[in-house]
C-alpha positions as CSV (number, residue, x, y, z in Angstrom):
1,X,90.0,40.7,12.5
2,X,92.0,38.4,14.7
3,X,88.8,37.1,16.2
4,X,87.3,36.4,12.8
5,X,90.3,34.5,11.6
6,X,90.3,32.4,14.8
7,X,86.6,31.5,14.4
8,X,87.0,30.6,10.7
9,X,89.9,28.4,11.4
10,X,88.1,26.9,14.4
11,X,85.1,26.0,12.2
12,X,87.4,24.5,9.5
13,X,89.4,22.4,11.9
14,X,86.2,21.3,13.6
15,X,85.0,19.8,10.3
16,X,88.3,18.2,9.6
17,X,88.5,16.6,13.1
18,X,85.0,15.1,13.0
19,X,85.0,11.7,14.7
20,X,88.6,12.3,15.8
21,X,88.0,13.4,19.4
22,X,91.6,12.7,20.5
23,X,92.8,15.3,17.9
24,X,90.7,18.1,19.5
25,X,92.8,18.4,22.6
26,X,96.0,19.1,20.5
27,X,94.7,21.8,18.2
28,X,96.1,25.2,18.9
29,X,94.5,28.4,17.7
30,X,96.3,30.6,15.2
31,X,98.5,33.3,16.7
32,X,98.2,31.8,20.2
33,X,101.5,33.5,21.1
34,X,99.7,36.8,20.7
35,X,97.5,36.0,23.6
36,X,99.2,36.3,27.0
37,X,98.4,33.7,29.6
38,X,96.0,35.0,32.2
39,X,95.9,33.7,35.7
40,X,92.7,31.7,36.6
41,X,92.0,29.6,39.6
42,X,88.8,27.7,40.4
43,X,87.7,24.5,42.0
44,X,84.7,22.2,42.1
45,X,83.3,22.1,45.6
46,X,80.0,20.4,45.3
47,X,78.1,17.8,43.2
48,X,77.3,19.3,39.8
49,X,73.7,20.0,38.7
50,X,71.8,17.1,37.1
51,X,74.3,14.4,38.4
52,X,74.9,12.2,41.3
53,X,73.1,9.9,43.8
54,X,69.4,10.5,43.6
55,X,67.0,10.3,46.6
56,X,63.2,9.8,46.4
57,X,61.2,13.0,46.4
58,X,59.2,11.9,49.4
59,X,62.2,12.2,51.7
60,X,62.3,15.9,51.1
61,X,66.1,15.8,51.5
62,X,68.1,19.0,51.8
63,X,71.5,17.2,51.9
64,X,74.2,19.2,50.3
65,X,75.2,16.4,47.9
66,X,71.7,16.0,46.4
67,X,70.9,17.6,43.1
68,X,68.2,15.2,41.8
69,X,65.1,13.7,43.3
70,X,63.2,10.7,41.8
71,X,59.4,10.1,41.8
72,X,57.0,7.6,40.3
73,X,53.9,9.3,38.9
74,X,50.6,7.7,37.9
75,X,48.8,8.2,34.7
76,X,45.4,8.2,36.4
77,X,46.4,11.0,38.7
78,X,46.6,13.3,35.7
79,X,43.8,11.9,33.5
80,X,40.5,10.4,34.6
81,X,38.2,11.5,31.8
82,X,38.9,11.3,28.1
83,X,41.0,14.3,26.9
84,X,40.8,16.0,30.3
85,X,44.2,16.5,31.8
86,X,44.9,17.9,35.2
87,X,48.6,18.6,35.5
88,X,48.5,19.9,39.1
89,X,50.0,16.7,40.6
90,X,53.0,17.1,38.3
91,X,53.2,20.8,39.0
92,X,53.1,20.2,42.8
93,X,55.8,17.6,42.6
94,X,58.1,19.8,40.4
95,X,57.5,22.8,42.6
96,X,58.3,20.9,45.8
97,X,61.5,19.6,44.4
98,X,62.6,22.9,42.9
99,X,62.0,24.7,46.2
100,X,64.9,22.6,47.6
101,X,67.1,23.7,44.7
102,X,66.9,20.3,43.0
103,X,65.6,18.9,39.8
104,X,63.3,15.9,39.1
105,X,63.7,12.5,37.5
106,X,60.2,11.2,36.8
107,X,58.9,7.9,35.7
108,X,55.2,7.3,34.9
109,X,53.9,3.8,35.5
110,X,50.8,1.7,35.2
111,X,51.9,-1.5,37.0
112,X,53.4,-1.9,40.5
113,X,53.6,-5.1,42.5
114,X,50.7,-5.4,44.9
115,X,48.8,-2.4,43.5
116,X,45.9,-1.6,41.3
117,X,46.5,-0.5,37.7
118,X,47.1,3.2,37.1
119,X,45.1,3.2,33.8
120,X,42.6,6.2,33.7
121,X,39.2,5.4,35.0
122,X,37.4,6.1,31.7
123,X,39.6,3.5,29.9
124,X,38.8,0.9,32.6
125,X,35.2,1.4,31.7
126,X,35.8,1.3,28.0
127,X,33.9,-1.4,26.1
128,X,35.9,-4.5,25.8
129,X,38.7,-3.4,28.1
130,X,39.7,-6.2,30.6
131,X,42.6,-6.0,33.0
132,X,44.5,-9.1,34.0
133,X,44.7,-9.9,37.7
134,X,47.6,-12.0,38.7
135,X,50.3,-12.7,41.2
136,X,53.7,-11.0,41.2
137,X,56.1,-11.5,44.0
138,X,53.3,-13.3,45.8
139,X,51.1,-10.2,45.7
140,X,47.9,-9.5,43.8
141,X,48.8,-7.2,40.9
142,X,46.8,-5.7,38.1
143,X,48.0,-5.4,34.5
144,X,46.7,-3.1,31.7
145,X,44.9,-4.5,28.7
146,X,47.1,-3.4,25.8
147,X,44.6,-4.9,23.3
148,X,42.5,-1.7,23.9
149,X,43.1,0.8,21.1
150,X,42.0,3.6,23.3
151,X,44.7,2.8,25.8
152,X,47.2,2.9,23.0
153,X,45.9,6.2,21.8
154,X,45.9,7.7,25.3
155,X,49.4,6.5,26.0
156,X,50.7,8.4,23.0
157,X,48.5,11.4,23.6
158,X,49.6,11.6,27.2
159,X,53.3,11.8,26.3
160,X,52.7,14.3,23.5
161,X,50.9,16.6,25.8
162,X,53.5,16.1,28.5
163,X,56.3,17.1,26.1
164,X,54.4,20.2,25.0
165,X,54.1,21.3,28.5
166,X,57.4,20.2,30.1
167,X,60.0,19.6,27.5
168,X,62.0,22.8,28.3
169,X,61.0,23.0,31.9
170,X,64.1,23.5,34.1
171,X,62.4,21.7,37.0
172,X,62.7,18.5,35.0
173,X,66.1,16.9,34.5
174,X,65.3,13.5,33.0
175,X,62.2,11.4,32.1
176,X,62.2,7.6,32.3
177,X,59.6,5.6,30.5
178,X,58.7,2.0,29.8
179,X,56.1,-0.8,30.2
180,X,55.6,-3.7,32.6
181,X,56.4,-3.9,36.3
182,X,57.5,-0.4,37.5
183,X,57.7,0.6,33.8
184,X,61.1,-1.3,33.8
185,X,60.4,-3.2,30.6
186,X,59.8,-6.6,32.0
187,X,57.2,-8.8,33.7
188,X,59.6,-11.3,35.2
189,X,57.0,-12.6,37.7
190,X,53.4,-12.5,36.6
191,X,51.1,-13.0,33.6
192,X,53.2,-11.9,30.7
193,X,51.3,-11.9,27.4
194,X,52.8,-9.8,24.6
195,X,50.1,-7.6,23.1
196,X,47.9,-7.9,26.2
197,X,49.6,-7.4,29.5
198,X,52.5,-6.0,27.7
199,X,52.2,-3.8,24.5
200,X,52.9,-5.3,21.1
201,X,56.3,-4.7,19.6
202,X,54.6,-2.8,16.7
203,X,53.0,-0.3,19.2
204,X,56.3,0.0,21.1
205,X,58.1,0.9,18.0
206,X,55.6,3.5,17.0
207,X,55.6,5.0,20.5
208,X,59.4,5.2,20.7
209,X,59.6,6.9,17.4
210,X,57.0,9.4,18.5
211,X,59.0,10.1,21.8
212,X,62.0,11.0,19.7
213,X,59.9,13.5,17.8
214,X,58.2,15.0,20.8
215,X,61.1,15.4,23.2
216,X,63.7,17.8,21.8
217,X,65.2,19.1,25.1
218,X,64.4,16.7,27.9
219,X,66.6,13.6,27.8
220,X,64.4,10.4,28.0
221,X,65.4,6.9,29.0
222,X,64.3,3.3,28.9
223,X,65.4,0.3,30.9
224,X,68.3,-1.9,29.6
225,X,65.8,-4.8,29.9
226,X,64.3,-3.6,26.6
227,X,67.3,-5.3,25.0
228,X,65.6,-8.6,25.7
229,X,63.7,-9.7,22.6
230,X,61.0,-11.1,24.8
231,X,59.9,-7.6,25.6
232,X,61.6,-5.0,23.4
233,X,61.2,-4.3,19.6
234,X,64.8,-3.7,18.8
235,X,65.8,-7.1,17.4
236,X,62.9,-6.8,15.0
237,X,63.8,-3.2,14.0
238,X,67.4,-2.3,14.5
239,X,66.8,1.2,13.2
240,X,65.1,2.0,16.5
241,X,68.6,2.0,18.1
242,X,69.2,5.2,16.3
243,X,66.7,7.0,18.4
244,X,68.0,9.5,21.0
245,X,67.0,7.7,24.2
246,X,69.2,6.9,27.1
247,X,69.2,3.8,29.4
248,X,68.7,3.0,33.1
249,X,69.7,-0.1,35.0
250,X,67.6,-1.0,38.0
251,X,70.1,-3.5,39.4
252,X,73.4,-1.7,39.1
253,X,76.3,-3.3,41.0
254,X,74.6,-6.6,41.4
255,X,76.7,-9.8,41.7
256,X,76.2,-10.9,38.1
257,X,76.4,-7.4,36.6
258,X,79.2,-8.5,34.2
259,X,76.7,-11.0,32.6
260,X,73.2,-10.1,31.8
261,X,73.4,-6.4,32.7
262,X,76.6,-5.8,30.8
263,X,75.2,-7.6,27.7
264,X,72.1,-5.5,27.9
265,X,74.1,-2.2,28.2
266,X,76.3,-3.3,25.2
267,X,73.2,-4.1,23.1
268,X,72.3,-0.5,23.0
269,X,75.8,0.6,22.0
270,X,78.8,1.6,24.0
271,X,78.6,5.1,22.6
272,X,75.0,5.8,23.6
273,X,76.2,8.1,26.4
274,X,77.2,10.6,23.7
275,X,73.6,11.2,22.8
276,X,71.6,10.6,26.0
277,X,72.2,10.0,29.7
278,X,72.8,6.7,31.4
279,X,71.6,6.1,34.9
280,X,69.9,3.6,37.1
281,X,69.4,2.3,40.7
282,X,71.5,0.3,43.0
283,X,70.6,-3.4,43.1
284,X,68.0,-4.6,45.5
285,X,68.7,-8.3,44.7
286,X,69.9,-8.6,48.3
287,X,70.4,-6.5,51.4
288,X,74.1,-7.1,51.0
289,X,74.0,-5.2,47.7
290,X,72.4,-2.2,49.2
291,X,74.7,-2.2,52.3
292,X,78.0,-2.6,50.4
293,X,77.5,-1.1,46.9
294,X,79.4,2.0,47.9
295,X,82.1,0.5,50.1
296,X,85.4,2.1,49.3
297,X,86.9,-1.4,48.8
298,X,84.0,-2.3,46.5
299,X,82.0,-5.5,46.3
300,X,82.0,-8.6,44.1
301,X,85.4,-7.5,42.9
302,X,84.2,-4.1,41.5
303,X,84.4,-0.6,42.8
304,X,81.6,1.9,42.2
305,X,83.8,4.7,40.8
306,X,85.2,2.2,38.3
307,X,81.8,1.1,37.2
308,X,80.5,4.6,37.0
309,X,83.3,5.4,34.6
310,X,82.9,2.2,32.6
311,X,79.2,2.8,32.0
312,X,79.5,6.6,31.7
313,X,76.9,7.1,34.5
314,X,75.3,10.5,35.1
315,X,73.1,9.6,38.1
316,X,71.9,6.6,40.1
317,X,69.0,6.2,42.5
318,X,70.4,5.4,46.0
319,X,67.4,6.0,48.3
320,X,68.7,3.7,51.1
321,X,72.3,4.7,50.9
322,X,72.1,7.4,53.7
323,X,71.4,4.5,56.1
324,X,74.7,2.8,55.1
325,X,77.1,5.5,54.2
326,X,78.3,8.8,55.6
327,X,77.5,12.0,53.8
328,X,81.2,12.5,52.8
329,X,81.2,9.1,51.0
330,X,77.9,9.9,49.3
331,X,79.2,13.2,48.1
332,X,82.4,11.5,46.9
333,X,80.5,8.9,44.9
334,X,78.1,11.5,43.5
335,X,81.0,13.5,42.2
336,X,82.4,10.5,40.3
337,X,79.4,10.7,38.0
338,X,78.5,13.0,35.1
339,X,80.5,15.8,33.7
340,X,83.5,17.7,35.2
341,X,84.9,20.7,33.4
342,X,88.4,22.1,33.7
343,X,89.9,25.2,32.1
344,X,93.4,24.0,31.2
345,X,94.6,27.2,29.5
346,X,93.4,30.8,29.5
347,X,94.6,33.6,27.3
348,X,93.4,37.2,27.2
349,X,94.0,40.3,25.1
350,X,91.9,43.5,25.1
351,X,88.5,42.5,23.7
352,X,89.0,38.7,23.5
353,X,89.6,35.6,25.6
354,X,90.6,32.1,24.6
355,X,89.9,29.1,26.8
356,X,91.0,25.5,26.5
357,X,88.3,23.6,28.3
358,X,88.3,19.8,29.0
359,X,85.6,17.5,30.2
360,X,87.4,15.4,32.9
361,X,84.1,13.6,33.9
362,X,82.7,10.3,32.7
363,X,79.7,11.7,30.7
364,X,78.7,14.9,28.9
365,X,76.3,17.5,30.3
366,X,72.9,16.9,28.7
367,X,71.7,20.4,28.6
368,X,73.0,23.5,26.8
369,X,75.8,25.2,28.8
370,X,78.5,27.7,27.8
371,X,81.7,29.2,29.1
372,X,81.3,32.9,29.6
373,X,83.7,35.8,30.3
374,X,82.1,38.8,32.0
375,X,78.7,37.3,31.2
376,X,79.4,37.0,27.5
377,X,79.0,33.4,26.3
378,X,81.2,31.5,24.0
379,X,79.4,30.1,20.9
380,X,80.7,26.6,21.8
381,X,78.1,24.4,23.5
382,X,79.6,22.4,26.4
383,X,76.9,19.9,25.7
384,X,79.0,18.6,22.8
385,X,82.2,18.2,24.9
386,X,82.6,14.5,25.4
387,X,84.5,13.1,28.4
388,X,88.2,12.8,27.8
389,X,88.3,15.6,25.2
390,X,89.1,19.3,25.3
391,X,88.4,22.2,23.0
392,X,89.6,25.7,22.5
393,X,86.8,28.3,22.5
394,X,86.7,32.1,22.3
395,X,84.7,35.0,23.8
396,X,84.8,38.4,22.4
397,X,83.5,41.6,24.1
398,X,84.9,45.2,24.3
399,X,85.1,45.1,28.1
400,X,87.3,42.0,28.3
401,X,90.9,42.7,29.4
402,X,93.6,41.0,31.3
403,X,92.5,42.9,34.4
404,X,88.7,42.3,33.8
405,X,87.9,38.7,32.9
406,X,85.5,36.9,35.2
407,X,85.0,33.4,34.0
408,X,81.8,31.4,34.6
409,X,79.7,28.6,33.2
410,X,76.2,29.6,32.2
411,X,73.2,27.2,31.8
412,X,69.6,28.3,31.5
413,X,68.3,24.9,32.7
414,X,68.7,25.4,36.4
415,X,66.1,26.3,39.0
416,X,66.1,29.2,41.4
417,X,68.4,28.7,44.3
418,X,70.3,25.8,42.7
419,X,74.0,25.8,43.0
420,X,75.6,26.6,39.6
421,X,78.0,24.7,37.4
422,X,81.6,24.9,38.6
423,X,84.9,24.3,36.9
424,X,88.5,23.5,37.8
425,X,91.3,25.8,36.9
426,X,94.9,26.4,38.0
427,X,96.3,28.5,35.2
428,X,99.2,30.9,36.0
């Protein structure tokens, strides 16, 4: 009966405290004095799953601080004939990454500086399809013909099928998508023609809405450059900002980050991290940026840890960082991103445990995860625990007692051999 009363009160106060996150940490369950404090000690010893500095998949890194690996993938590696899809390149990639106990961040692209276009062969032969050949960064580069209705149909069909196959796949952490150079939502150097070398805003809007329908589990992200009305459809249709996408920034920590980059982040909303992950890549604007972005003293008057907290970063691609920083520094910087759970109070009576759990990180966890006692999960989903907040939660099971209460965090979205989710605790 005590457990039932607790859960009813928990639900009622949850409704009353909606949009009042600061109130959550001060709510105390009914009859808390009836629950003796139980000793609980735990520490976070490694970078948490689905967070941190990301290395490219091709490095095959087994560094202890790596949990994520990034890879570009090509549309024409999967599809060459109409409606014929060979997912083996994706399978091979995901399997290779998972074998190392890591998860993947994937971005499919059509256009890459100095390379041919990754449009499927059958579309390149489609009547009326004509790619644009131009110079980008001084290199001959090929751009898709977005006037082609078959390319538009294929693009949507590809992502629909990808979602059907991989939306709940634990090998996949995050999906990045976009158009233009590197799928980063710009053609800053080269033949930019909206509706031709870059898809029309109407098609973009239709595609983004469809992505929101197709991907229910896998967080998906677009570049902050989509804030630019030159490329993105959001100024024309502000309702698109309600879609559940995250953002990535491919020039994080650059010298003028407080200008264009900050404005682009802000355009998508300072609370976007509450619905989807934010990530990116360290700036390649100069060799200096790469060499010093993780300096303890910072660069350009900013320190990485402060910026990670400011933008609620979950991960960042840092492929070159092992050349400039020691593993200890890379682990430290990685642990400054994403979620970080702490059990602040722990109470146990026979058959029931109460836990006060806080998120001390800079972002939520973006997959379902649950506190568990003796393998029995709380009904509260840690995915909803925002940084800077804490919540009481309960676990009821006959075998729970002050002398038998092993506490863990359980998440079904992990790969075999991956280090699990840890928490801090010093309750006594």
